N, C-alpha and C positions, 0 to 999 in steps of 0.2 A: 846241971846234974846229969851224970851219965847213967844209963841203965845197963845193968849187967845181964848177960844171957841167963835164962832159966836153965838151959842145958847146953852142953858143949856143941859146937858147930858140927853138922853132919854133912856128908857129901851126897849129892844126887846126880843122876845122869850117867851116860855111858863113859867108861874110862877113856880119857884122852879126847872125847868128843867136844864139840862146841857147846853142848848143853851142860857140861860138867860144871857144877857150882857148889858152893858151901852155903849152908843155911844156918843162921843163928836165930834161935827161937827166944823171944821175949815173952813176958806175961801177956801183953796185948797185941803183939805183932811178930812177924818174922822178917829177917833181912836176908835176901838172896844175893850172894856175891858170885858173879861168874868167874871161872878160873881164867878165861881169856876174854878179852874184849874184841869187838869186831874190827877195830882199827888195827890191832895187832894181827888178827887173822888176815886182814886185807894185805898187810905187808908180806906175810908168809905166802899168801896165794899170788903175790906179785900183781896186785890190783893197783893201777896207777891212781894215786890220790894227790890232792893238792895239800897245801900246808894246814888246812882245816880238817883234813880227813875225808873229803868228799871224793867219791869215785868219779873221776873226770870222764872216763869212757862211758859210764852209764848216763852222765849228764849229756854228753855229746850224742848218744843214741836217742835220748829223750827229745833233744832239740831237733834232731833230724826227723823224728816221727811227727813232731809238732809242725815242722815245715811241710811235711807231706800232707798233713791234714788241713793246712791253712787254706787250700783251695776250697774247702767245704765251709769255711767260717762265715762267708757272706750268706750262704743258704741257711745255716743254722741261726744266724742273727735274724734273718728275715722271718723264720718260723717263730722265734721268740717275740718279735715285734707283732706278728699276726695275733699271737695269744694276748699280748698286751692290748692290742687294738680291740679285740673282743671284750676284754675286761673294761676298757675305757668306754666303749659304746654302751655297755650295761650301766656304768656309772652315769653316763649322760642321760640314759632313758629312765633309770629307776632312782637315781641319787645314791647316796652312801647308805648301804644296808650291811648287815653282817656278811652276807654272801658276796655282794659286789666288792666290799672292802677286802675280804679274804682273797678273792680272785685277782684283784689288781695288785695287792701286796705280794702275792706269790709270784706273779709275772714280773713285777719290778724287782723283786729280790733276786730272782734268777738272772735277770739282765744285769743287775748290780754285780753279781759274781762272775758272769761270763763275758760281758761286753769288752772289757779291757783285753782279755785273751783273744777275742775275735777282732781286735783292732779298733774298738770304739770306746776309748777310756772316758770320753766326755759323756757318752750315753750312760756309762756306768755311774758317773758322778751325778747325773740327773736322777737316775734310778735310786741311788743312795739317798738323795734329797727327798724323794717321794717316800721311801721307806721310813726315813727319819720323821717326816710329817705324820705318817700313819701311826708310827710307834709313839709319837709324842702327844697324841690326842686320844684319850680313852673313849669318849662318847662319840658314837657314829654321827649323831645329829650335829655335832660341832665341827666335823671334818669338812673343810670347804671343797665341795665337789669341783668347782671351777679351777681351783689350784691343782687338784689331782689330775683333771683333764689336761691342763696346761703342761704338766710334767710328762704325761703320756704323749701328748702331741710333740713336745720337744724331742723326746727319744725317737719318735717316728721320723721327724724331720732330719735329725742327725744321721740316722741310718739311711733314709731315702737319698740324702745328699752325699752319702759316703764320706762324711766328715770324720775321717780316721785320724788318729794321733791326738795331740793335745794343743795344736796350734791353729785350728780352724777358727777364724775370728767370730763367726756367727754362733757356732756351737759353744765356744768359750763364753760368749756373752749370755747365751741362753742358760748355760749351767750356772754361771755366777748369779744371774738375776733370780733364777728359781731357788737357789740356795738362800739368797737374801730374803726372798718372799717367804720361804719356809720358816726361817729363823724369826722373822717378824710376826708371822701368824702364830707360832708357838709362844712367843712373848705375849702377844695379845690375849691368847686363850689361857695360857698357864701362868702368866704373870712374871715368868723368868725363862731365860733360854734353857733348853734341855742340856744337861751336862754330858749326856751320852752322845757319841758321834753317830 
C-alpha cells in the first residue's frame, strides 16, 4: 500500500546549491529528496572516482596519512597494553568485581578495535575473545579470572614478541586455543554457545 503525500512537495535550500531538495510530507513522516546526488556532483567537479563512486584521490591521501602515522603504531599499542596490564593486575589481585571487569573490558575492547590497524590482528582476535567471554557471562562471580588473565597475558606476549600479521605460529595457536576455551566456558556456564560474535 502506497502512501500519498498530505501536501504537495516543496523546495528547500538555496537555488542551484547542493542542499536544494524537495520535501514530500506524509501524515507521519517527510521524505527529503536531494536535487543532485554527490556522485553526480563529483563528476561535475572532476573528482576521480572508481566504478563504485569512491573518491580515489581521497583514499590515496588517507592511505598516505596512515603510512605516515604507522611509525607511531608500536608506541600506541604499547600504551594500550600497559593499560590492559594494569587492568589484568587488578583482576589478579582482587578477582572479578564490577570495577575490575569494566576496566579490563574497556582495555580489551579498545585493543580489539585498534590492534589490527596497528599491525597486530591476532592480538585483536584474542581481545575479541576476551570481550566475548565477558559479554557472555552476566554474573561477576562466574567469570573465570584465570581465563581472563590468560587472555591479557596472550595479548601482552603477542605485542612483546612483535607477532604482527596473521601467520605467527605461536600467536595463532594462542588465539585459537583461547577462542576455544572461551567457547567451552560459555557452553559450560550458559548451557549453549553464545550466538553473538
